[in-house]
N, C-alpha and C positions, 0 to 999 in steps of 0.2 A: 506493500499500499504506500510507498513510498512516495511525496510529494503531495498525498491526502492524511490534512493533519484529522485527528478526531474529532473536534469541533466540526470541520468543516464537511465529513460523513456522519455526523450527529443534525447539525443545520440541514442538507439537504435531505433526508428520512425526515426528521420532524415536522417538514413541508408537507407530507404525505398523510399526516396522521392527523386524524378529528376532521378538518376543512378538509380536505379534499384526497381524492386516490385516483392514480395515473394509471391504464392500461396503455400497454404499446402494442400495437398490431402486431400479429406473427411474422417473421421472417421471412422473406418473398413477396410482399405485398405488390400486387400489381399496378403498374402505371395507369393512367387513366387513357381511356380510348379516346385516338384521336376521332372516333367519326360522332363524337355523342353531341348533342344538340349543344349549341355555344352557351345557351341560357340554363342547364341544366344544373352547369355549379354553382349557379346563383340561388336558386332554388334552397329552401328550408321548409323538412319534414318536423314538427311537432308531436309528439307524442306523450298522449296522456293515459296514465294505467289506473284504471278505477278496481285496486287494490281488493281483495277480498271477495268478489264474483260479485256483479251488479244486479238487481232484480229488472231485468227487460223490461216485463210489463206493468210495474210500474213507474216505470221510466216514459216508454215508448204506449200509450196505453189504447189497448180495443174497445175504447168505449162504449160501441155500438154491439158487441159479442155478451149476448149474457151468458154465456159458459163463464166468461173475465168473473164473472160478480158473483155465480154457483163457487167458482173455487175460491174466490178472494171475500168474501162476504163483509167482515170486518177492515180489513187493511187495504181490501182497494179503493183509486181512488173515485168518487163520485162524480157521477157524471155532468152535474153543474161545476163542476170546480176545473175539469180537463180544460188545456188550452187545446180547444178544436183545430186541428190540421187539414181533417176531410171529412168526409161525412162516416168515417168508420174508426179513424187515429185519430188522436191527439199524445200532447205530453203532459206531464206533471207538471202542475203550478208551480212548481217552484225554479220550472225553467225557463219560464216567464224572459229573460234576460238572453234567451237564445231567439226568440220570436224576430229579433230584426233580422237576425240573420238568415231565419228559413223566407221571410219575406221577399229578401232582397237577393235568394238564390242563391247565396254561401253558402249552404247548410243543406248534405246529405244522409241522413236513417239510412243505411245500411239492418234490414230485418233480418233475424234467423240465422245469426252467424253462429258458426260453431264447428264442429269434425267428427269424421266417424269415429266409433269407438270413446267417446269420452272419458276421459279421466276425472274424476271428483274430487280427487287430493289438491288441494291451495299449491301446496309445491310441484307438482309433477306437472300441471296443470298448464302453469304461468310458463315451466319450461319449455313445453310442448307451443304454445304460442310466440315465444321470445325465439325460439330456434328455428323455430316452424317443419318442427318434425311431425312424423306419424305417430302416434298414439306409443307404440312398441320400440320405438328405437332411439335412441338418446344420441345428440350432436352436440358438442362443444362451442361454437359459433352461432354467433346469433344472425336472425336473416336479414338486419341493417349492416353487418358485417359485410354478408355473402354480397352487397349489392353493391356497396362503396370498391368490395376488391374486382365487380366485373366492369369498372369502369368507371365507374363516378371518380373513385379519388383521386386529388393530385394531390400529393403527400407535401409537396412544397407552398402548396396555393393555400389549403383551409389550414386558417391556426388550428383546430380537433378538429376528430371525424365525427366527433360526437360530446354533449357535455350532457349530463344527470343530474340533475338538481335535484336536492333534499333527499339523496340515500347513496349507497355504496353500491349496490347492484347493479352490474353492466349490462346484464339484459337482452336484448336485442339487439345491443352495440360488444357483445362480449365476440372477445376477437380482433375489433376495432380500435384502434391510437384514440380511447377517451377519454373523457376527466370526468370523475362524479365528484359533484362539489355541494357538499352538506353544508358550509357556508361561505358563500362566495366571498364576502365583503374578506374573511379570515383567510381564505385560500389567496388573494392576491396581496395580501399584506406576507402572509409565511413565505411564498414563492420568493419572495426577494432575499431569502435567506439561504435559498439553494443556487448563488450566483455566485461569481468571483473563483472557483476551480480554477488552478495554474494548469494552461494549455499543456498539453505534453506528458503529462502525469499517469496517463493509461497505457501508455506504449508498455506493449509486451503484457497488460493484464486484460485480459476479455473479459472478464466478470466484472472491471472495472470500467472499461472499455462500457458496457451496455449500461452500468449504474448511470453514467453522465449523460448516455443517450438518454434516458429514462429525465435525468436534468435538464436536459435542452428540451423533453416534452412536457415539463414543467412550466418552464420559463416562457417559452412559445405561447402554451394556453393562457397564461397567465399574462401575458404582454396585452393580447386584445382586450384582457377586461379591465387592464388601468386604465388612469386616466379620471376626465371630467366625464362624471354621469348626466346622460341626457336629463335634460328637466322637462318629462312628460307631462302633458294636460290633463291627459286619460286619468282618472283615481283607479285603482289599485284595490281590491277586496280587503278586508282585516284578515288575520290569519293565517296559517304556514303554507298552506294552499297558494292566497294571492301575493305571499312573500313570494313565489315561487315564480308564480308570472309572470312580475316585476322583473325578478334576476332573467329571467329567460329573455324577455321587452329586452333588458343593459346587454345582454351580452349580443343581443342580434345588432343594437343600435353602436356597440363598441367595435364591431367590423367592422364598418366602413371605412372601406380605403384599404383596410390591414388581411384580406381574406377572408373567407366566410369560417363558417361553423356548419354543414350542412344536416346537423339534426340535433333535436335538442327533447329532451325526454324527463317528464314531469310525472308524480304522481297524487292519489286522493285517495283516503281510505280511513279505516277500513269497510267495506259494503259487504261485510260479512253478520248480514241481521240477522243470527236464526230465533233473536226476541225482541220485542216492541222496535219492529221496526221502523212504523210510519213517523216518527218523530225524527232519529237518524237517518233517513233515507231522506226526508224534506230538507234536510240541513246539510247533506255532502251535495244532493242535486243544486241546491242554491247557490254553493263552491262553482260546481263546475261551471252553471251557465254564466253568472258572475265572472272568476275566470277567464272563460274564453271570449267573453264579451270583453271585459279589459285588453286580452291579448291581442284580438282583434283594433280596437281603439289604438293602444297605442303602436301595434305595425306597419297602421294606415298612417298614423302618425310620421314615420318613419321612411315611410312608401315602399313598404316591406311586403303589404299584406296579400299584394297579389301573388306574389311568389313564394308565400306559405301555405303548407298543410297542416291541419291538424286533425289530429286520427285518435281516438278514445280505442282503449283494447282491457278486455279481465280474463280472469281465468277462464270463468264459466257465466253462465246467469244462473237462475236461480228455481228452483221446481212451480209451477204454474200453481199450486194449490199450497194456500199457507198454511203454518203447523199450528198448534195448540198453544202456541207460544208467543201470537200475533206475529209472527215473523216467517221468515223463507228460508229453506234449507237448499246445497248446493243443486242445482241444476244443469240445464246443456245449454239449449240457444240463447240470443239474447240480440239486441239491436246496439249499434254501436255509429256516434255521429261524424264525418268529416266536414271539415268546414275548412273553410278560404276562398281570397278573391279569385282563384280561379278553378273554382268547383261549381259543378253543375248538380245546385240543388233539386232535391225531391225526394222520392220515397224509394227503395232498391232491395232487390229480394222479395222474400213474400214471409208475412205477419205469422206466428207461428199457430196453427189448427189446433185450437184446446179441447175440439172433439177426438180427436184422435191423438192421443197421449202413448207414451211407449208402456212396456212393463215396469220400469223406474217410475212410471208416472211423468215423466219429462216428456218434451214438446220435439219435438223431430226440427233440423237445423234446414236450411235452405242456400245458407252460401256456405261453403268453405271458407275460415282465414283467412286463410292462404294466397285466394283470390283478391283480398284487401292487398295483400305482400305482392302480387304482381301487378296490380293496376299504379301501384306505387313506384315499381320498377321499370313497366314499360312505358306508363305517362307520365310520369314527374321524373323517375331517372337518365330514361330514354338507356335504360340496360335489359338485357335479356332477361325477362321473365321465369325464364325456366332453370335458368343459374340459381335466381334467389328461390324459386319455391321447390328447387329440388324437384320437378314433374311440371305435367300439363298443367294450370288452373286456370280458368277463363276469366282473364280482367272484366272488372265494372266498366261504366260507363260515368264515373260524376268526378273525371278531368277533363276539364277544355282547355286546350292550350292553343 
């Protein structure tokens, strides 16, 4: 370890603890395809994980279906309270902040999203979603990492391939050059400790050379977040998710002229509402809607909304029938939201048939979640979707560019 003293070594690793974790991409990272659309590298994907498994029926409500009220006589959303989007389907009343996006055609609702042979374990099912695997296989890299590797990522251009805000799980970015920020402000401050290592100290020491490459990644990621904060006119909701949305907007603001961050990941939850669901669920949906609306406002100020795609996901939905504790148990298919200035709004997929539940009393899915991944790959990133999904999955048509 000649040339690197203990204090410098400790300072480097202290920048990784608590405030942030940095994950370097695997060796052999592919160069970006020269054939990709010129604007693809300017686009942003914001993923919002609804942790714990969101109750889709009480999010996108089939208010005209009598079977819904038979299955959920206590916790179902009353017809008069539903925000009606058409003659059969509406939104939970606490999603009111999403209504302007729907009216502007900037919100797509993809119904019945799931996958074959669903796994109802939180840990395993979210792993399936994040890696884009089949139920019976285990993958190490995330679906986003495959998309970047398929031709989107230009490592010299992007500040970092992804930023995860408010968590330490790389999820869909596993295998990419990503930064996980538990505390963005602390990360920026602590990253300064990881500077100033003398040049040439890693000669003949592969382990130290790798360490300094990680250090360089930390500094590069932090450089894009330093400096004067953008003064948004948009107000951000209070609370953890609102703070995460604000941090995401600042990440976008800080990248102007410095290279981009193609993927930002946020999370909200827990939606694991086994008991006394109505109040908890209502509060979470309000946070989601107000956060998405604030993100739209902030990115519109930056001129970035038209190049941003926001997409929710969750490990599973909930059973259609309420349980004995005024909650819902782990289920299968659920709707998800896609929003952005380039989104073709409306309904996609099919609402669950509540009169034809399976042997586990769950609804059948109509859209494989990998169809969403294929749509992002093909129509947003301009890369071969088959590489991202590891098979043929028909893209949906919710993006127009």
